[in-house]
C-alpha positions in Angstrom: 70.1 46.9 -41.8 72.1 49.7 -41.4 72.2 51.9 -38.0 70.2 54.7 -40.0 67.6 52.3 -41.2 67.0 50.6 -37.6 66.4 54.2 -36.1 64.1 54.9 -38.8 62.2 51.4 -38.2 62.4 52.4 -34.3 61.0 55.8 -34.9 58.0 54.6 -37.0 57.1 51.9 -34.5 57.2 54.6 -31.6 55.2 56.9 -33.7 52.5 54.0 -34.5 52.5 53.3 -30.8 51.7 56.7 -29.7 48.6 57.1 -32.1 47.3 54.0 -31.0 47.7 54.8 -27.5 46.6 58.4 -27.7 43.0 56.9 -29.6 42.8 54.3 -26.7 43.0 57.0 -24.2 40.5 59.5 -26.2 38.0 56.4 -26.2 38.5 55.5 -22.8 38.1 59.3 -21.9 35.2 59.5 -23.6 33.6 55.9 -22.3 34.4 57.4 -18.9 32.7 61.1 -19.4 29.8 59.2 -21.0 29.5 56.7 -17.5 30.3 59.3 -15.1 27.4 60.1 -12.7 24.8 63.3 -12.6 26.2 66.3 -11.0 26.3 66.5 -7.2 23.1 68.2 -6.1 23.3 71.5 -5.5 23.5 72.8 -2.0 20.2 74.6 -0.6 20.6 77.5 -3.1 18.9 81.4 -2.7 16.0 82.6 -4.8 17.2 84.0 -7.8 14.6 85.3 -10.7 14.6 83.4 -14.0 12.7 84.4 -17.5 10.3 82.2 -19.1 11.7 81.8 -22.7 9.5 79.3 -23.9 6.4 77.5 -23.6 5.4 74.0 -24.7 2.3 72.4 -24.4 2.6 68.5 -23.6 -0.5 66.6 -24.1 -3.0 67.1 -26.7 -5.4 68.6 -24.0 -3.3 71.0 -23.0 -3.3 70.1 -19.4 0.7 69.9 -18.9 2.7 72.8 -19.9 6.4 72.8 -19.7 8.1 76.4 -19.2 12.0 76.7 -20.2 13.7 78.9 -17.6 16.7 80.9 -18.0 18.5 83.3 -15.1 17.8 86.9 -15.1 21.0 87.5 -13.7 23.3 85.2 -16.5 25.1 83.4 -13.8 25.9 79.7 -14.1 23.2 77.5 -13.2 23.3 75.2 -10.2 24.1 71.3 -11.3 21.1 69.1 -10.4 20.4 65.1 -10.7 17.9 63.9 -13.0 14.4 63.8 -11.0 15.2 66.6 -8.9 12.9 69.8 -8.8 13.1 73.3 -8.5 11.1 75.6 -6.0 8.9 78.4 -7.5 7.2 81.6 -6.1 4.8 83.6 -7.8 2.3 86.1 -6.9 -1.3 85.3 -8.5 -4.0 87.9 -9.0 -5.7 88.7 -5.6 -2.7 86.7 -3.3 -1.9 88.2 -0.4 2.0 86.9 -0.1 3.7 84.5 -2.7 2.7 81.2 -3.3 5.5 78.4 -3.1 5.2 75.4 -5.0 7.5 72.6 -5.9 7.9 71.4 -10.0 10.0 68.7 -11.3 12.7 69.3 -13.7 11.6 67.6 -16.7 14.7 67.6 -19.0 18.3 66.4 -18.4 20.8 68.9 -16.9 21.7 71.2 -19.8 24.2 74.4 -19.2 22.0 77.1 -20.2 18.4 76.7 -19.0 16.0 74.8 -16.9 12.3 72.9 -17.7 9.7 72.3 -15.6 6.2 70.9 -16.3 3.4 72.0 -14.8 -0.2 70.3 -15.0 -3.1 72.5 -14.3 -5.1 71.1 -11.4 -8.5 70.9 -11.2 -11.2 70.5 -8.3 -11.5 67.1 -7.1 -13.7 64.9 -8.9 -16.3 64.6 -6.2 -16.1 68.3 -5.1 -16.8 70.5 -7.9 -17.4 73.3 -5.8 -13.6 73.8 -4.4 -11.4 76.0 -6.7 -8.8 74.6 -8.9 -5.0 74.5 -8.0 -4.1 78.4 -7.6 -0.3 77.8 -8.9 -1.2 75.4 -11.6 -3.6 77.7 -12.8 -1.6 80.8 -12.5 1.0 79.3 -14.6 -1.4 78.1 -17.2 -3.4 81.3 -17.6 -1.0 84.4 -16.9 2.8 82.9 -17.0 3.7 84.1 -20.4 7.4 84.4 -22.6 9.4 87.1 -21.0 7.7 86.8 -17.3 10.2 86.4 -14.5 9.5 84.2 -11.9 11.5 83.3 -8.6 13.1 80.0 -8.4 15.0 78.2 -5.6 16.7 75.2 -6.0 17.6 72.5 -7.5 16.8 70.3 -4.7 15.4 66.7 -3.5 16.2 63.2 -2.6 14.4 61.7 -5.5 17.1 61.2 -8.2 18.6 58.6 -10.5 20.9 55.8 -9.2 24.0 56.3 -11.9 25.1 52.8 -12.1 25.2 51.7 -15.5 25.3 47.9 -14.3 22.1 48.3 -12.0 18.7 48.1 -14.3 16.0 50.5 -13.5 12.3 50.4 -13.4 10.6 53.6 -13.3 6.7 53.8 -12.8 4.9 57.1 -13.3 1.5 58.2 -12.9 0.3 61.0 -14.8 2.0 64.0 -14.1 4.6 61.7 -12.4 6.3 60.8 -15.3 8.1 64.5 -15.2 10.8 63.2 -13.2 11.0 60.1 -15.3 11.6 62.5 -18.6 14.7 63.8 -16.8 16.1 60.6 -15.6 15.3 58.9 -19.1 17.2 61.8 -21.0 20.1 61.9 -18.8 20.3 58.0 -19.1 20.1 58.1 -22.9 23.0 60.3 -23.1 25.1 59.3 -20.6 24.8 55.2 -20.9 21.9 54.1 -23.3 22.9 50.7 -23.1 21.7 50.5 -19.4 18.3 48.3 -19.1 15.4 50.6 -18.6 11.7 49.9 -18.4 9.2 52.6 -17.6 5.7 51.9 -17.2 3.5 55.1 -17.4 -0.2 55.3 -16.2 -2.4 57.9 -17.8 -6.0 58.3 -18.4 -6.0 58.3 -22.1 -4.3 59.3 -25.2 -5.8 63.3 -24.7 -3.4 63.3 -21.6 -0.6 61.5 -22.6 2.1 63.7 -21.7 5.7 63.6 -23.7 4.7 61.4 -26.2 6.6 62.1 -29.5 9.4 63.0 -27.0 9.3 59.5 -25.4 8.6 57.5 -28.6 11.8 59.2 -30.3 13.9 58.5 -27.2 13.0 54.7 -26.9 13.3 54.2 -30.6 17.0 55.5 -30.0 17.8 53.2 -27.2 17.4 49.5 -27.7 18.0 48.7 -24.0 15.4 51.1 -23.1 11.5 49.9 -23.0 8.1 51.0 -22.0 4.5 49.7 -20.9 1.8 52.5 -21.2 -1.2 51.8 -19.3 -4.5 53.6 -20.3 -7.1 53.8 -17.3 -10.0 55.0 -19.4 -9.1 54.6 -23.2 -11.0 57.1 -25.7 -13.0 55.3 -28.5 -10.0 56.3 -30.8 -7.6 55.0 -28.7 -6.1 51.6 -30.4 -4.3 49.1 -28.0 -1.0 47.9 -29.5 -0.7 51.7 -31.1 -1.4 54.2 -28.3 -1.2 51.9 -25.3 -0.1 48.6 -24.0 -2.6 47.5 -21.2 -5.8 49.1 -19.9 -6.9 49.8 -16.1 -4.3 50.6 -13.3 -0.7 49.7 -12.3 -0.4 46.9 -9.9 1.6 44.4 -8.6 0.6 41.9 -11.1 1.7 44.0 -13.7 4.9 45.2 -12.4 6.3 41.7 -11.0 6.7 40.2 -14.3 9.1 43.1 -15.2 11.0 42.7 -11.8 11.4 39.4 -12.4 13.0 40.2 -15.9 14.9 42.7 -14.7 16.4 41.3 -11.6 17.8 43.3 -9.0 17.3 47.0 -9.9 16.6 50.5 -8.5 12.8 51.4 -9.0 11.5 54.8 -8.8 7.7 55.2 -8.6 5.9 58.9 -8.7 2.2 59.1 -9.4 -0.9 59.9 -7.7 -1.8 58.9 -3.9 -3.7 55.9 -4.9 -0.5 54.7 -6.7 1.6 55.1 -4.2 -0.2 53.9 -1.4 -1.0 50.6 -2.8 2.3 50.0 -4.8 5.1 51.1 -2.6 3.8 48.9 0.1 3.3 45.9 -2.4 7.0 46.5 -3.5 8.3 46.1 -0.3 6.4 43.1 0.4 7.8 41.1 -2.8 11.4 42.1 -1.7 12.6 45.0 -3.4 15.1 46.1 -1.0 14.5 49.8 0.9 17.7 50.8 -0.4 16.4 50.3 -4.1 13.4 51.7 -3.8 13.0 55.3 -4.4 9.7 57.0 -4.4 8.5 60.8 -4.7 5.4 62.1 -2.7 3.5 65.4 -3.9 2.3 65.5 -0.7 1.6 63.8 2.7 -1.3 61.6 1.6 1.2 60.0 -1.0 3.9 59.3 1.3 3.6 55.9 2.3 5.6 55.4 6.0 7.8 52.0 5.9 6.7 49.6 8.6 7.5 50.9 11.9 7.7 54.7 11.3 4.9 56.3 13.0 4.0 60.4 12.7 3.0 60.1 16.7 6.5 60.7 18.3 6.1 60.4 22.1 2.7 61.2 22.2 1.8 57.7 21.3 2.4 56.3 24.5 0.6 58.8 26.1 3.2 61.2 27.1 3.2 64.6 26.3 6.1 66.9 25.0 6.2 70.6 25.6 6.7 72.7 22.6 7.9 76.4 22.9 7.1 78.9 20.4 9.7 81.6 21.3 8.5 84.4 19.1 4.6 83.4 19.5 5.6 83.4 23.4 3.6 80.2 24.0 4.0 76.4 25.2 1.7 74.0 24.1 1.5 70.2 25.1 1.9 68.0 22.1 0.1 64.8 22.4 0.8 62.8 19.2 -2.9 63.7 17.5 -1.3 66.1 15.2 0.3 64.3 11.7 3.2 67.1 12.0 4.5 70.2 14.0 3.2 72.1 11.3 -0.2 71.4 11.7 -0.2 71.2 15.6 1.3 75.0 15.1 -1.5 76.2 13.0 -4.0 74.5 15.1 -3.2 76.5 18.0 -2.9 79.7 16.3 0.7 80.0 15.5 1.7 81.2 11.9 4.7 79.4 10.4 5.0 80.1 6.4 4.8 77.1 4.4 5.0 76.2 1.0 4.4 72.6 -0.3 3.9 70.7 3.0 5.5 67.9 1.8 9.3 68.4 2.9 10.3 69.6 -0.4 10.2 73.5 -0.6 12.1 74.8 2.7 9.2 77.2 2.9 8.3 76.3 6.6 12.1 75.8 7.5 12.4 76.8 11.3 15.3 77.2 13.5 15.3 74.8 16.0 16.6 76.5 19.4 16.3 73.1 21.7 15.4 69.6 21.4 15.2 66.8 18.9 12.8 66.0 16.2 12.1 63.1 13.8 11.3 62.8 10.1 9.2 59.6 8.9 11.9 59.5 6.1 14.1 62.1 5.0 12.9 65.1 3.9 13.9 66.4 0.0 15.0 69.6 1.2 18.5 70.2 2.6 17.7 71.5 6.2 20.0 73.8 7.7 22.0 72.7 10.6 19.9 73.4 14.0 16.6 73.7 11.8 13.7 71.8 11.0 11.0 71.5 8.7 7.7 71.4 10.8 5.5 70.3 7.7 6.9 66.8 7.7 8.6 66.2 11.5 7.4 65.7 15.3 9.0 65.9 18.1 10.7 63.3 20.3 11.8 65.2 23.1 10.8 68.9 24.4 11.5 71.4 21.7 12.0 75.1 21.1 11.2 76.9 18.0 11.8 80.0 16.5 8.2 80.6 15.7 
């Protein structure tokens, strides 16, 4: 072999090696991108105006409607983790002040828009004399394409663990499926090989939300499975086609899935009956607290871990002075109130509020002195030296800027 031939051989070998290493680098880069975690939760954000660009009814009955939102100012959207929510502010007819509510984001993070899904809230079945949900009714009946609403967030401590090696069990009841849809859609794009099982409990096919969307998603991801439970099937509902089980979600249904998955991250979001029964049962069968995640839409649906009481120091019969600086009043906390917001309102001290569950930040108040405690960390990112009176209790004498 001549020197010229040798140089040519070395050149071709180097070129082939370069192509191979480049292809390998591209593949690894794509895999790292695919398995990368969701974006970090955004810090507490200011209010922004968003325009509704699309409305979509998500169930045959029309009780659940998705609203696609784009920022009026055209600036980039804040990132979010799948499962988080937006806080919205609207002024329904006859309201004397804005109504603030929290609605879960129901799509994976996208660069141009958010999607929230709002369920119309009727009067309680046992109290038909009570009015229906003020904000949900306003969204369904009045918020149209082109309208502008106030939005803050995203926020929330209920979001998907991005570890592709840890299977996920998602248990949703009714509209509690909305954050799960966000999680599933992100997971299907980022790591579709991750074992995921969705247990979705709903009344029947009339209110079975996202059905075509979820069916397509589960067909495209062989590692994803779902069990659909109808509480009150319609005469036309067929088991095996429309749903898999009848009745309610309980430990007997969930435990075999837990055993099949092994250690997994468990996400629970649903009505109070589900939350109050299932979350403690999952703890009792050994689901580690670090692996157990649940979204509580109201105080009644937030089961507390053992050993945590809302009563603060008042449980031992010790009164704590609570001073409201702007109101000029000092009151004795005895532990009879559920939280500081209820305590203040019972004494005629006005504190703005929204969700009353630690989600929206509407009641965030400056904590001038003293210490408060939360039964579990609030979903809202509380500013330093502030507190959320709707979900905290005092554990010492406190002064509030209220």
